[in-house]
C-alpha positions as CSV (number, residue, x, y, z in Angstrom):
1,X,25.4,10.6,18.7
2,X,23.3,7.8,20.1
3,X,22.4,4.4,18.6
4,X,18.9,3.0,19.0
5,X,18.6,-0.8,18.6
6,X,15.5,-2.7,17.8
7,X,14.5,-4.0,21.2
8,X,11.3,-6.0,20.2
9,X,8.5,-5.8,17.7
10,X,6.3,-3.8,20.0
11,X,9.0,-1.3,20.8
12,X,10.2,-0.6,17.2
13,X,8.4,2.8,16.7
14,X,9.6,6.1,15.4
15,X,7.6,8.5,17.5
16,X,9.4,11.5,19.1
17,X,11.8,12.3,16.2
18,X,11.6,15.4,14.2
19,X,12.4,13.6,11.0
20,X,13.4,10.1,9.8
21,X,16.3,10.4,7.3
22,X,17.2,7.6,4.9
23,X,20.7,8.2,3.6
24,X,20.7,5.4,1.0
25,X,20.7,6.0,-2.7
26,X,17.5,7.2,-4.5
27,X,17.1,3.7,-6.1
28,X,17.3,2.0,-2.7
29,X,14.9,4.5,-1.2
30,X,12.4,4.0,-4.1
31,X,12.3,0.2,-3.5
32,X,11.5,0.5,0.2
33,X,11.9,2.8,3.2
34,X,10.5,3.5,6.6
35,X,7.0,5.1,5.9
36,X,7.4,8.8,6.5
37,X,11.1,8.9,5.9
38,X,12.8,11.4,3.6
39,X,15.8,10.7,1.3
40,X,18.9,12.7,2.0
41,X,21.3,10.4,0.2
42,X,25.0,10.6,0.9
43,X,25.8,8.7,-2.4
44,X,23.5,8.9,-5.4
45,X,22.9,5.9,-7.7
46,X,25.8,6.6,-10.0
47,X,28.2,7.5,-7.1
48,X,27.3,4.3,-5.2
49,X,28.0,2.2,-8.3
50,X,31.3,4.1,-8.9
51,X,32.5,3.4,-5.3
52,X,31.4,-0.2,-5.5
53,X,33.2,-0.8,-8.8
54,X,36.4,0.8,-7.3
55,X,36.1,-1.4,-4.3
56,X,36.1,-4.5,-6.5
57,X,38.4,-3.6,-9.3
58,X,41.0,-1.4,-7.6
59,X,41.1,-1.8,-3.8
60,X,39.1,-1.0,-0.7
61,X,41.4,1.8,0.4
62,X,40.9,3.8,-2.9
63,X,37.2,3.1,-2.8
64,X,37.0,4.5,0.8
65,X,38.9,7.7,-0.2
66,X,36.6,8.3,-3.2
67,X,33.5,7.5,-1.2
68,X,34.6,9.9,1.6
69,X,35.0,12.7,-0.9
70,X,31.6,12.1,-2.5
71,X,29.9,11.7,0.9
72,X,31.4,14.9,2.2
73,X,30.2,16.8,-0.9
74,X,26.7,15.5,-0.6
75,X,26.5,16.1,3.2
76,X,27.7,19.7,2.6
77,X,24.9,20.3,0.1
78,X,22.3,18.9,2.4
79,X,23.6,21.1,5.2
80,X,23.2,24.2,3.0
81,X,19.7,23.2,1.9
82,X,17.7,20.8,3.9
83,X,19.3,21.3,7.3
84,X,20.0,25.1,7.2
85,X,16.9,26.2,9.0
86,X,16.5,23.4,11.5
87,X,16.0,24.6,15.1
88,X,18.1,23.8,18.1
89,X,15.7,21.1,19.4
90,X,15.8,19.2,16.0
91,X,16.0,15.4,16.7
92,X,16.7,13.3,13.5
93,X,16.6,9.6,13.2
94,X,19.1,8.4,10.6
95,X,19.6,5.0,8.9
96,X,21.3,3.4,5.9
97,X,21.6,-0.2,4.7
98,X,23.3,-1.7,7.8
99,X,23.6,1.2,10.1
100,X,27.3,1.7,9.3
101,X,29.4,4.1,7.3
102,X,26.8,6.1,5.3
103,X,24.4,6.8,8.2
104,X,27.4,7.2,10.6
105,X,28.9,9.9,8.4
106,X,25.8,12.1,8.4
107,X,25.0,11.4,12.0
108,X,28.5,12.4,13.2
109,X,28.2,15.8,11.5
110,X,24.7,16.4,12.8
111,X,25.6,15.5,16.3
112,X,28.7,17.7,16.2
113,X,26.5,20.6,15.2
114,X,24.6,20.0,18.4
115,X,21.5,18.1,17.3
116,X,20.5,14.9,19.3
117,X,20.9,12.4,16.5
118,X,19.9,8.7,16.6
119,X,21.1,6.0,14.3
120,X,19.0,2.8,13.8
121,X,21.3,-0.1,14.8
122,X,21.4,-2.6,12.0
123,X,19.9,-0.1,9.5
124,X,17.4,-0.9,6.8
125,X,18.3,-4.5,6.8
126,X,17.2,-5.0,10.4
127,X,14.1,-2.9,9.8
128,X,13.2,-5.1,6.8
129,X,13.5,-8.2,9.1
130,X,11.1,-6.5,11.5
131,X,8.6,-5.9,8.7
132,X,8.6,-9.5,7.6
133,X,8.5,-10.9,11.1
134,X,5.6,-8.6,12.1
135,X,3.5,-9.7,9.1
136,X,4.2,-13.3,9.8
137,X,3.3,-13.1,13.4
138,X,0.4,-10.6,13.4
139,X,-1.6,-11.5,10.2
140,X,-2.6,-15.0,11.4
141,X,-4.1,-13.5,14.6
142,X,-6.3,-10.9,12.9
143,X,-10.1,-11.2,13.3
144,X,-10.9,-10.3,9.7
145,X,-14.3,-9.6,8.2
146,X,-14.3,-9.5,4.5
147,X,-16.4,-6.8,2.7
148,X,-17.4,-8.4,-0.6
149,X,-19.6,-7.2,-3.5
150,X,-19.8,-6.7,-7.2
151,X,-17.7,-4.0,-8.9
152,X,-19.3,-0.6,-8.3
153,X,-20.8,-1.2,-4.8
154,X,-18.6,1.4,-3.1
155,X,-16.7,-1.0,-1.0
156,X,-13.7,1.2,-0.7
157,X,-15.8,4.2,0.4
158,X,-17.6,2.0,2.9
159,X,-14.2,1.0,4.4
160,X,-13.3,4.7,4.7
161,X,-16.6,5.4,6.5
162,X,-16.0,2.4,8.8
163,X,-12.6,3.8,9.7
164,X,-14.1,7.2,10.3
165,X,-16.5,5.5,12.8
166,X,-13.5,4.2,14.7
167,X,-13.3,0.7,13.2
168,X,-10.0,-1.0,12.3
169,X,-9.6,-1.1,8.5
170,X,-7.0,-2.6,6.2
171,X,-7.3,-0.9,2.8
172,X,-5.0,-3.0,0.6
173,X,-6.1,-1.2,-2.6
174,X,-5.2,2.1,-1.1
175,X,-1.7,0.9,0.0
176,X,-1.2,-0.8,-3.4
177,X,-2.5,2.3,-5.3
178,X,-4.7,0.0,-7.4
179,X,-8.4,-0.9,-7.5
180,X,-7.6,-4.5,-8.1
181,X,-9.0,-4.9,-11.6
182,X,-8.1,-4.5,-15.3
183,X,-9.0,-0.8,-15.1
184,X,-7.9,-0.4,-11.5
185,X,-4.6,1.5,-12.1
186,X,-4.4,5.1,-10.8
187,X,-3.2,7.2,-13.7
188,X,-1.8,9.8,-11.3
189,X,0.0,7.5,-8.9
190,X,2.1,4.5,-9.9
191,X,2.1,1.4,-7.7
192,X,4.7,1.2,-5.0
193,X,7.4,-1.5,-5.0
194,X,6.4,-4.8,-3.3
195,X,8.7,-4.1,-0.3
196,X,7.3,-0.7,0.3
197,X,3.8,-2.0,0.2
198,X,4.8,-4.5,2.9
199,X,6.3,-1.7,4.9
200,X,3.0,0.2,4.8
201,X,1.2,-3.1,5.7
202,X,3.4,-3.8,8.7
203,X,3.0,-0.2,10.0
204,X,-0.8,-0.6,9.8
205,X,-0.8,-4.1,11.4
206,X,1.5,-2.8,14.2
207,X,-1.3,-0.5,15.4
208,X,-4.1,-3.1,15.4
209,X,-5.8,-4.6,18.4
210,X,-6.1,-8.3,17.5
211,X,-9.1,-8.8,19.7
212,X,-11.1,-6.4,17.6
213,X,-12.6,-6.7,14.1
214,X,-10.4,-5.7,11.2
215,X,-12.4,-4.9,8.0
216,X,-10.8,-5.7,4.7
217,X,-12.1,-5.8,1.1
218,X,-12.3,-9.0,-0.8
219,X,-9.3,-9.1,-3.0
220,X,-7.4,-11.5,-5.3
221,X,-4.0,-12.6,-4.2
222,X,-2.6,-10.0,-6.6
223,X,-3.6,-6.4,-6.7
224,X,-2.2,-5.0,-9.9
225,X,1.5,-5.9,-9.6
226,X,1.4,-6.2,-5.8
227,X,1.2,-9.7,-4.2
228,X,-0.7,-10.0,-0.9
229,X,1.8,-11.6,1.6
230,X,0.9,-15.3,2.2
231,X,0.2,-15.0,6.0
232,X,-2.4,-12.3,5.3
233,X,-3.8,-14.0,2.3
234,X,-4.3,-17.3,4.2
235,X,-6.2,-15.5,6.9
236,X,-8.4,-13.7,4.3
237,X,-9.3,-17.1,2.8
238,X,-10.6,-18.3,6.2
239,X,-12.5,-15.1,7.1
240,X,-16.3,-14.7,7.0
241,X,-17.6,-12.2,4.4
242,X,-20.5,-9.7,4.3
243,X,-21.7,-9.0,0.7
244,X,-22.9,-5.6,-0.4
245,X,-25.4,-5.4,-3.2
246,X,-26.8,-2.5,-5.2
247,X,-28.9,-2.2,-8.4
248,X,-27.0,-2.0,-11.7
249,X,-28.1,1.6,-12.5
250,X,-26.7,2.8,-9.2
251,X,-23.5,0.9,-9.7
252,X,-23.1,2.4,-13.2
253,X,-23.6,5.9,-12.0
254,X,-21.1,5.4,-9.2
255,X,-18.5,4.0,-11.5
256,X,-18.9,6.8,-14.1
257,X,-18.3,9.3,-11.2
258,X,-15.2,7.5,-9.8
259,X,-13.6,6.4,-13.1
260,X,-14.2,9.6,-15.0
261,X,-10.6,9.7,-16.2
262,X,-11.5,6.9,-18.7
263,X,-14.3,9.0,-20.2
264,X,-11.8,11.7,-21.0
265,X,-9.3,9.3,-22.5
266,X,-11.3,6.7,-24.5
267,X,-8.2,5.6,-26.5
268,X,-6.4,4.5,-23.3
269,X,-9.6,2.8,-22.1
270,X,-10.0,0.7,-25.2
271,X,-6.3,-0.1,-25.2
272,X,-6.6,-1.7,-21.7
273,X,-9.8,-3.5,-22.7
274,X,-7.9,-5.0,-25.6
275,X,-6.4,-7.4,-23.1
276,X,-9.8,-9.1,-23.0
277,X,-10.0,-9.9,-26.7
278,X,-8.8,-13.5,-26.4
279,X,-11.3,-14.2,-23.6
280,X,-14.4,-12.3,-24.8
281,X,-13.8,-12.2,-28.5
282,X,-13.5,-9.4,-31.1
283,X,-17.2,-8.9,-31.4
284,X,-17.5,-7.8,-27.8
285,X,-14.6,-5.4,-28.2
286,X,-16.2,-3.9,-31.3
287,X,-19.5,-3.5,-29.5
288,X,-17.8,-1.6,-26.7
289,X,-15.8,0.5,-29.2
290,X,-19.1,1.6,-30.8
291,X,-20.7,2.5,-27.5
292,X,-17.6,4.5,-26.5
293,X,-17.4,6.3,-29.9
294,X,-21.0,7.3,-29.6
295,X,-20.6,8.5,-26.0
296,X,-23.1,6.0,-24.7
297,X,-21.3,5.7,-21.4
298,X,-24.1,4.2,-19.2
299,X,-24.8,1.6,-21.8
300,X,-21.1,0.8,-22.1
301,X,-20.5,0.5,-18.4
302,X,-23.6,-1.7,-18.0
303,X,-22.4,-4.0,-20.8
304,X,-18.9,-4.1,-19.3
305,X,-20.3,-5.1,-15.9
306,X,-22.6,-7.8,-17.2
307,X,-20.1,-9.2,-19.7
308,X,-16.9,-9.1,-17.8
309,X,-16.8,-7.8,-14.2
310,X,-19.8,-9.6,-12.7
311,X,-18.9,-13.0,-14.1
312,X,-15.3,-12.4,-13.0
313,X,-16.4,-11.6,-9.4
314,X,-18.6,-14.8,-9.3
315,X,-15.6,-16.9,-10.5
316,X,-13.3,-15.4,-7.9
317,X,-15.8,-16.0,-5.1
318,X,-16.1,-19.6,-6.0
319,X,-12.3,-20.0,-6.5
320,X,-11.5,-18.4,-3.2
321,X,-14.4,-20.2,-1.5
322,X,-15.6,-17.0,0.2
323,X,-18.0,-17.7,3.0
324,X,-20.9,-15.2,2.7
325,X,-22.4,-14.9,6.2
326,X,-24.7,-11.9,5.5
327,X,-25.9,-9.7,2.7
328,X,-26.7,-6.0,2.9
329,X,-28.7,-4.3,0.1
330,X,-28.4,-0.7,-0.8
331,X,-30.8,0.9,-3.3
332,X,-28.7,4.0,-3.7
333,X,-25.0,4.8,-3.4
334,X,-25.2,8.4,-2.2
335,X,-23.2,9.7,0.8
336,X,-26.2,9.4,3.3
337,X,-26.9,5.8,2.3
338,X,-23.2,4.8,2.5
339,X,-22.9,6.4,6.0
340,X,-26.0,4.5,7.2
341,X,-24.7,1.3,5.7
342,X,-21.4,1.6,7.4
343,X,-23.2,1.9,10.7
344,X,-25.2,-1.1,9.9
345,X,-22.1,-3.0,9.0
346,X,-20.6,-2.4,12.4
347,X,-23.5,-4.2,14.1
348,X,-23.6,-6.9,11.5
349,X,-19.9,-7.5,11.6
350,X,-19.8,-8.0,15.3
351,X,-22.6,-10.6,15.2
352,X,-21.1,-12.3,12.1
353,X,-17.7,-12.7,13.8
354,X,-19.4,-14.0,16.9
355,X,-21.1,-16.7,15.0
356,X,-18.0,-17.7,13.0
357,X,-15.4,-20.0,14.6
358,X,-12.1,-18.2,15.4
359,X,-9.3,-19.7,13.2
360,X,-5.7,-19.0,13.7
361,X,-2.7,-20.4,11.8
């Protein structure tokens, strides 16, 4: 068994391993883990609580005996299931909370079998320190260009096309699994925990060249339940922005295509919009309800944009003092137009950043 310490921020990578194995409990894993890791816990949630209680209320010796029995049972089950068909050249990377007893127990067995097994020295706790330090050090050096625009101007899809063209892209909404608005929750994928969002962010930042543009969508400091880390948020507030525009009918058609789950569940839609009652009044909600009941979806979306989303966007732009350096107009939002617009953005972005003074924290 070998132990791999964190040498530096630039050397803390996980390439070359067959698998990354997190042996912590499912609850610990759900809160955060190394992206790409799997959870082969050696103590489940209840077992971990049981051993901890024994440690405090009885004594450490009895707790260790009970823990050893439970860990042995769980490792035995993983050997008969997850590890039973692993080849001779299998190379796992294992970690727990501090790189101690839990990861050491599994790593010892795997190495005795004959697999080259590595344990992260310092475990998750040291990995978490790396995540926080990387965000703090790299985010202020990013050469961000903000992609701004009213709801329904296909900004996320433009980011995807920019990335396909070889550009550096930071898709916060994708990592947060939320489109950043009242109706932005993904019904099929709950948001990650804050710490795991930061793990995804750190992994993305670690691969960026800070001398090149990084494209990012205009966001609020909060994306659903996820908070944008302060170092990145401060850099976003200073960054120049390019605003995308499109006619209302094109935006309406685009939104109906991409938010189709609401047209199939009108009750859930109106429940969410009920949160706007205090701000927009009962009359507005009743008008929307009538349009939804009658299936007048284009009229409903148009009203929703003009009454709520567009004014909210304008307030956010003023509040965050976004500096619009350039505007790009699209008449349609079809795939061909979006591809052409992404290519135009590459040229516009370079000239926009060249004109803007470089600011670093």
